[in-house]
N, C-alpha and C positions, 0 to 999 in steps of 0.2 A: 938095826933099825931105827928109824927117826921117831922122836917122841916130842911132844910140846905140852905145856901147861896151858889149861884153859880156864880163866877165871881164878877166883880164890881157892884157898885150901878147902877141902871138903870138911875136915876134921883134923885136929892137930895130932890125934892119935889114930886116925884111920888111913886106909890104903884102898886105892881104886886101881883096877886093872880092867882095861877096856877091851872087849871081844866084839867080833862083828855080831850084829842082830842074828838070833837064831843059832849061834854058834854051839856045837856040841860040847866045846870046851868050858862053857860059862860055870856050870855047876862044879866041875873038877877044880877050876882054878879057885873059885870061891871057897870050896871047902880046904883046899890046901892052904890058902891065906889065912882062914880061920885057925886052922891048926898050928900054923907057924907063930900066929900071934898068941895063942894060948899057951904055947910052949915057951913064949918069951924070946924067941929067935928074931923076931922083926925088930924089937928094940936094939938087939946086938948088931943089926945091919946097918943102923943109923950112923 
């Protein structure tokens, strides 16, 4: 897929995942990212 950065960083420690407005995936993706962050796995991916 094609991705692009729009504007500055949201937060040096944060992550953002875009979903279409009203997407059923929004909550599931948000919870999965939070869980990975709590487990320290997002830092390992850097």
